[in-house]
C-alpha positions in Angstrom: -1.6 6.1 -8.1 1.7 4.4 -6.9 4.8 4.3 -9.1 4.8 0.5 -8.7 1.6 0.2 -10.6 3.1 1.9 -13.6 6.2 -0.3 -13.2 4.1 -3.4 -13.7 3.5 -2.4 -17.3 7.1 -3.3 -18.0 5.9 -6.9 -18.6 4.4 -5.7 -21.9 8.0 -5.8 -23.1 7.3 -9.5 -23.8 5.6 -8.2 -27.0 8.9 -7.1 -28.3 10.7 -10.4 -28.5 9.1 -11.4 -31.8 9.7 -8.2 -33.8 13.1 -7.7 -32.4 14.6 -11.1 -32.8 12.7 -12.4 -35.8 14.6 -11.6 -39.0 11.4 -11.9 -41.0 9.5 -9.4 -38.8 8.1 -6.4 -40.7 6.1 -3.3 -40.1 2.9 -5.3 -39.5 4.5 -7.0 -36.4 5.5 -3.6 -35.0 2.0 -2.2 -35.7 0.5 -5.2 -33.8 2.7 -4.4 -30.8 1.7 -0.7 -30.8 -2.0 -1.6 -31.2 -1.9 -4.0 -28.2 -0.1 -1.5 -26.0 -2.5 1.4 -26.9 -5.5 -0.8 -26.4 -4.4 -2.4 -23.1 -3.0 0.5 -21.1 -6.5 2.1 -20.7 -7.8 -1.2 -19.4 -5.0 -1.4 -16.9 -5.6 2.1 -15.7 -9.3 1.5 -15.3 -8.6 -1.6 -13.2 -7.3 0.6 -10.3 -9.3 3.7 -11.1 -12.7 1.9 -11.1 -12.3 -1.4 -9.1 -16.0 -2.1 -9.3 -15.8 -2.1 -13.2 -12.8 -4.5 -13.5 -14.7 -7.4 -15.0 -16.4 -5.3 -17.7 -13.7 -2.9 -18.6 -10.4 -4.8 -17.9 -10.8 -8.5 -17.4 -12.9 -9.6 -20.4 -11.4 -7.0 -22.8 -7.9 -8.1 -21.8 -8.8 -11.8 -22.6 -10.3 -10.8 -25.9 -7.3 -8.7 -26.8 -4.9 -11.5 -25.8 -6.9 -14.0 -27.9 -6.7 -11.8 -31.0 -3.0 -11.0 -30.7 -1.4 -14.2 -29.3 -1.7 -16.3 -32.5 0.5 -13.7 -34.3 2.8 -12.7 -31.4 3.2 -15.4 -28.7 4.5 -12.7 -26.3 1.0 -11.3 -26.2 0.1 -14.2 -23.9 1.3 -11.9 -21.1 -2.1 -10.3 -21.4 -3.5 -13.5 -19.9 -1.3 -13.0 -16.8 -2.8 -9.5 -16.4 -6.2 -11.0 -16.9 -5.4 -13.4 -14.1 -4.5 -10.5 -11.8 -7.8 -8.8 -12.7 -9.7 -12.0 -11.9 -7.9 -12.5 -8.6 -8.6 -9.0 -7.5 -12.3 -8.7 -8.5 -13.7 -12.3 -8.2 -14.2 -14.8 -5.4 -11.6 -17.6 -5.1 -13.8 -20.1 -6.8 -14.6 -17.8 -9.8 -11.0 -16.7 -10.1 -9.9 -20.3 -10.2 -12.3 -20.9 -13.1 -10.8 -18.0 -14.9 -7.3 -19.4 -14.4 -8.3 -22.7 -15.8 -9.9 -21.1 -18.8 -6.9 -18.8 -19.5 -4.6 -21.8 -19.2 -6.7 -23.6 -21.7 -6.4 -20.7 -24.1 -2.7 -20.6 -23.8 -2.5 -24.4 -24.6 -4.7 -23.9 -27.6 -2.4 -21.1 -28.9 0.5 -23.5 -28.3 -1.0 -25.6 -31.1 -2.6 -22.9 -33.3 -0.2 -20.1 -34.0 1.9 -18.7 -36.8 4.9 -18.4 -34.5 7.5 -21.0 -35.3 8.6 -23.7 -32.8 10.4 -23.6 -30.3 10.0 -19.9 -30.0 6.3 -20.4 -29.6 6.7 -22.6 -26.5 9.4 -20.3 -25.0 7.0 -17.4 -25.2 3.9 -19.2 -24.0 5.2 -21.3 -21.2 6.3 -18.5 -18.9 2.9 -16.8 -19.2 1.2 -20.2 -18.4 3.3 -20.5 -15.2 3.1 -16.9 -14.0 -0.7 -16.8 -14.7 -1.1 -19.2 -11.7 1.7 -17.8 -9.5 0.7 -14.2 -9.8 -3.0 -14.9 -9.9 -3.0 -16.9 -6.7 -1.0 -14.2 -4.9 -3.6 -11.7 -5.9 -6.5 -13.9 -4.7 -4.8 -14.2 -1.3 -4.2 -10.5 -1.1 -7.8 -9.7 -2.2 -9.2 -12.0 0.4 -7.2 -10.4 3.2 -8.4 -7.0 2.0 -12.1 -8.2 2.0 -11.7 -9.7 5.5 -10.1 -6.5 6.8 -12.9 -4.4 5.3 -15.6 -6.7 6.8 -13.9 -6.5 10.2 -13.9 -2.7 10.0 -17.6 -2.7 9.1 -18.4 -5.1 11.9 -16.4 -3.0 14.4 -18.2 0.2 13.3 -21.5 -1.6 13.6 -20.7 -2.8 17.1 -19.6 0.7 18.1 -22.8 2.2 16.7 -25.0 -0.3 18.5 -23.1 0.3 21.7 -23.6 4.0 21.3 -27.3 3.5 20.8 -27.6 1.3 23.8 -25.7 3.8 26.0 -28.0 6.6 24.8 -31.0 4.6 25.7 -29.6 3.9 29.1 -28.9 7.6 29.7 -32.3 8.5 28.5 -33.8 6.1 31.0 -31.6 7.4 33.8 -32.5 11.0 33.0 -36.2 10.2 33.0 -35.9 8.5 36.4 -33.7 11.1 37.9 -35.6 14.2 36.7 -39.0 12.7 37.0 -38.6 12.2 40.8 -36.7 15.5 41.4 -39.0 17.7 39.4 -42.0 16.2 41.1 -40.4 17.1 44.5 -39.7 20.6 43.4 -43.3 21.1 42.1 -44.7 19.9 45.4 -42.4 22.2 47.5 -43.4 25.2 45.2 -47.0 24.4 45.9 -46.3 24.4 49.6 -44.8 27.8 49.3 -47.9 29.1 47.5 -50.1 27.6 50.2 -48.0 28.8 53.2 -46.0 32.0 52.5 -44.5 31.8 56.0 -42.5 28.7 55.0 -41.2 30.4 51.8 -37.6 30.9 52.9 -37.3 27.4 54.3 -38.8 25.8 51.2 -36.8 28.0 48.8 -33.6 26.8 50.4 -34.8 23.2 50.1 -35.8 23.7 46.5 -32.3 25.1 45.7 -30.6 22.1 47.4 -32.8 19.6 45.5 -32.1 21.4 42.2 -28.4 21.4 42.8 -28.5 17.7 43.6 -30.4 17.0 40.5 -27.9 19.0 38.4 -25.1 16.9 39.8 -26.9 13.7 39.1 -27.6 14.8 35.5 -23.9 15.6 35.0 -22.9 12.2 36.3 -25.4 10.5 34.0 -24.2 12.2 30.8 -20.5 11.9 31.5 -20.2 8.7 29.6 -22.3 9.9 26.7 -20.3 12.9 25.5 -17.3 12.4 23.3 -14.5 14.8 22.6 -14.3 16.4 19.1 -11.1 17.5 17.3 -12.9 20.6 15.9 -14.0 21.5 19.4 -10.5 21.0 20.8 -8.9 22.9 18.0 -11.2 25.9 18.7 -10.5 25.6 22.4 -6.7 25.4 21.7 -6.9 28.6 19.6 -8.8 30.5 22.3 -6.6 29.3 25.2 -3.3 29.9 23.5 -4.3 33.1 21.9 -5.2 34.6 25.3 -1.6 33.9 26.3 -0.2 35.6 23.2 0.7 32.4 21.4 0.0 32.3 17.7 -1.8 29.1 16.6 -1.3 27.7 13.1 -3.5 24.7 12.2 -2.9 22.5 9.2 -5.5 19.8 8.6 -6.4 17.6 5.6 -10.0 18.6 4.9 -10.7 15.2 3.2 -9.6 13.2 6.2 -12.6 11.6 8.0 -11.8 10.0 11.4 -14.0 7.5 13.1 -15.6 8.6 16.4 -13.6 6.4 18.8 -10.2 7.4 17.4 -11.2 11.1 17.1 -12.2 11.1 20.8 -8.8 9.8 21.9 -6.9 12.2 19.5 -9.0 15.1 20.9 -8.1 14.2 24.4 -4.4 13.9 23.4 -4.6 17.3 21.7 -6.1 18.8 24.9 -3.3 17.4 27.0 -0.6 18.6 24.7 -2.0 22.1 24.4 -2.4 22.3 28.1 1.3 21.5 28.5 2.2 24.3 25.9 0.1 26.8 27.9 1.5 25.8 31.3 5.2 25.2 30.5 6.4 26.2 27.0 6.4 30.0 27.2 6.1 29.8 23.4 5.3 32.4 20.7 4.0 30.0 18.1 2.3 26.6 18.2 1.8 24.5 15.0 -0.9 21.8 15.0 -1.0 19.4 12.1 -3.5 16.6 11.3 -2.8 14.6 8.2 -2.3 11.1 6.8 1.3 10.0 6.0 2.9 6.7 5.3 -0.2 4.6 6.3 -0.5 6.5 9.5 -2.8 9.3 10.8 -0.5 11.8 12.5 -1.4 14.6 15.0 1.6 16.9 15.6 1.8 19.7 18.1 5.0 21.7 17.9 5.9 24.8 19.8 8.9 27.2 19.7 9.1 27.5 23.5 11.8 26.8 26.0 11.8 23.0 25.6 13.6 21.1 28.3 13.9 17.5 29.4 11.5 17.5 32.4 10.1 14.2 33.5 6.9 13.2 31.8 3.9 13.7 34.0 0.7 11.7 34.4 -1.0 13.5 31.5 1.6 12.4 28.9 1.7 8.9 30.4 -2.1 8.7 30.1 -1.9 9.9 26.5 0.6 7.2 25.7 -1.7 4.5 27.2 -4.8 5.7 25.3 -3.0 5.9 21.9 -1.3 2.5 22.5 -4.8 1.0 22.9 -5.4 2.1 19.2 -2.1 0.5 18.1 -0.4 3.9 17.9 2.6 5.6 19.5 3.4 9.0 21.0 6.8 10.6 20.4 8.1 13.6 22.2 11.2 15.5 21.0 12.8 18.5 22.5 15.0 20.8 20.5 14.2 24.5 19.8 10.9 24.0 21.5 8.9 20.8 22.0 7.2 18.6 19.4 4.7 15.9 20.3 3.8 13.5 17.5 0.8 11.1 17.9 0.6 8.4 15.2 -2.1 5.8 14.8 -2.6 3.3 12.0 -4.7 4.8 9.2 -6.9 1.6 8.9 -7.9 2.1 12.6 -8.5 5.9 12.2 -10.6 6.1 9.0 
């Protein structure tokens, strides 16, 4: 929950104009203000806690509350502005526009039917009528961009999934063709050995050559199928650095779920960074952090080694290129040791 969301409740201050500046205001006016605030705040909180329930628990109740309070306190028309925001966030553009028209009609009705004296009634209602449309339309635009972004992420994930399935099918076909032919050849040669023991040594050597060739073909076939895993690379980093006497400290957000394509690139970047620590750093401790911060997913590898400003090699250059393809950046700082920070946009990574 951001502080800005709480800040938006400041507009409920419109309710105070009547009891503060009306000399005839009494305890009933203050009680009405308190009742409206107490009733509305839970609706407002539910609007961002339970977005799927906005219409039932926030939009309609806010309109009802505003309709009950506005005839006696024109400043309560600000509730219709909040209702416009709820409609803009939860409804389609066409439905939201209908809500805006209906809310505008309600404000116009209360401009005629109200116990608040003129011209104070107009001064209180007119700003809400204007901001209802201004703020409401802004929320409609924002909500549509969010929906489009969400749809794009879903379509991208679907394309990745279909591409993975297609690649697996291709590899399955290749393995079948490769192993079917090779295993048949090995079986035939084994039968020759059984039939003619004198040829055993010659055929055994040929069987070994055929089996090694098949193993190489299988490795080539599955190279494009395997993807690197952060968990696997973290374990490999612990094992490799620990064998060199480097203490490894890992900090990872357990609730952070990373999409496969991004995890693959981050895992390769982690492998390269850890390799550099093992080869050049002469460090005692290496800290590895994976967490979300400021709209970014950050992978940080920091060691307390010798540092230095050596020229970047092909490994770090390749790392920059892979991360740049995700819209991210790689930063390398050298002070008391070396720190490599890989940052990618959170919307791409999760």
